[in-house]
N, C-alpha and C positions, 0 to 999 in steps of 0.2 A: 107434375114434374118431380123428379127424384132429387134428393139431397146429395150433393157431392161434398165430401169432407176432405179438405186438403191440409195436411199437417206438414209444416215446414220445420224440420229438425235442424237445429244448429248444434254441432258438436264442438265443444270448447276444450281444447287440449291445453293443459297448463304448460307454459314454457318458462324456462329460467329467465330472469331479467337480463337484458343485454348490457354488458359492461364492456366498454371498449378496451382492447389490449389485455384482457384477462380471460382465463379459461375458468375462473371461479365466479360463482354468483356472490351477491353482497352478503348472504347469510354465513359464508365461510369466514372464519377468524384467521388472523395472521399466525404463523407458527412461532412457537417459543422454543428456544434452545436451552432448556433448563431441565435437568434430570428430575429434580424434586417436583416440578410441575406435572410431569408425566406419571409419577407414582400414584397420584390421586386419580380415581376414575372420573371421567368427564363424559358428558353427553353432547358436547358441542362438535360441530363439523369443523375440521381444521385443515388448512391448505398444506400441501407438501412443502417441506423446507427447501430453500435454495441449495444448489449443489455446493456452493462455496462455504456454507455455514456448517459447523460441526459442534458437537458437545464434548469433543475429545479434550483431555487435560493437557495434551501435547500441542494443541493449537495455539499459535501466537499471532496476533493480528499484524505486528510489525514484520514478522518473517513472511506472512502471506502477502503483504504490500510489497516487500522487497522482491519476492518471487515474481509478482505480477509486473514489477518494473523491469526485471531482467528478462521477462518473456519476450520473444521475438516471433512475429508472425502467428500468434495464437497457439504456439506449441508449449502448453503449460506443463506437459509431462516432462519435457526436456528441462524446462526452467526449474521445476520442482526437484528433479534429479540432480541438477547442478547445485542447487541450494543445499540439498542434503549432503552431497559430496564436500561442499565448502565447509559446512558445519562439522563434518567428520574430520576434515583436515585441520580445522582450528582446534578441535579436541585433541587430536594427535600431537600437534605442536605444543599445546599447553601441557599435555601429559608428560612430554619429554622434559619440560622444565619444572615439573611438579616436585621432584625430589631435591632439586637445587635450591628452591626458594618457595616462599608462601605466595602463590599466585592465584589468580582467578582462573577456574577451569571450565565453567559453564559456557558453552558457545552462545547461548541466547543472551546472557548478560554481556558478553563481549560484543555481540552484534548491536545491542541497544546502546552501549556506551560508545562504540565506534561511530555509529550514525549520529549520536548527539555531539561527539567531538568534531565531526566534519561539517557541521552546519555553520556557515558563515552568518554573521549578523547583518552586515551591510555590504553592498557592492556598488558598482558604478553603472549608471544608465546613460547612454548618449542622448542629449537633448539638443534640438536644433533651435538656436536663437540668433537672429540677425544673419542668417546664411552661414553660421558656423556651428559645428557640433562641440558641445561641452560635455565632459564626463562628470556627471552629478552623482553624489552619493545617494543611495536608495536602499531600502531593505530588500534582501533577497532570501531565498529559502534553500537553494541547492547549489552544488559546486560540481562541475564536470571535469574530467581528466582525459588526457589522450589515451587511446587504446594501445595496449601492449599485446602483440599477436604471437609472441614466441612461446609463452607458457599456456597451459590449459587454464580454463576459466576458474574451476574450483581452487586450484593452487594459487593463482594470482589474487582471486577475491579473498581467500583466507589470509594471504599475506597482507593485503591492503587493510582488512578489518583489524588484524593484530597491530599493524602500525598506527592506525587511527585510534585504537583503544589506548595505546601508550602515548598519544599526542605526538606522533612522529610521522614522517613520510611526506610525499609530494602533495597530497590533498590538504594536510594541515598547513604545509608551507604556503600553498596557494591561498588558503583562507587567511593566514596572517598577512600575506602580501596585499590581498584585497582590502583588508581592514586598514593597513597603512596607507594605501592609495586613497581610500575613502576619507581618511583623516586629513590628507594633504589637500583634497579637493573640497573641504568643508566650506570654503569661501564662496563656492558656486551653489550652495544649497538653496539660495533664494530663487534660483531658476525652477525649483521643484514646486510648482504651484498647484498641482492636482491633488 
């Protein structure tokens, strides 16, 4: 009888390791947003940088966060445009006052100081005890205001930022009122057990 030779060939194709929710394999490194790092030649594989990150000298994380908070319905182009118009309006208003007195002109500095001035330290939280709600002082981080629909958003926002920068206006008044109310309710602070 004759010999029959059977060769079973198994072809192995290398596949990238499966990583859930990622289009990059584990050998790729996270991107760095530093110009000095990219001036040196590297032989490592690097992922693409996220769209929100940039190495621009004009990028400010507080302005980006503020833009994201003003964004409605995912329309970031409109929110960014409104923020740019707001900062331009702040610059124009401060430039008009420039020759009269020595004032701060940089819109980014004004935005940072205005946001810092508007942050209340403590507020009141309703707590249910014995079938009754008590207003108990508690730390809070933000303050809301009623919307004014008559003026355009960049004009109104620039006006609010300038008022907050100078520690004036309804937001600052509301912050002070909240602090006064929290001081009067300090006797109920023992209800805050969490």
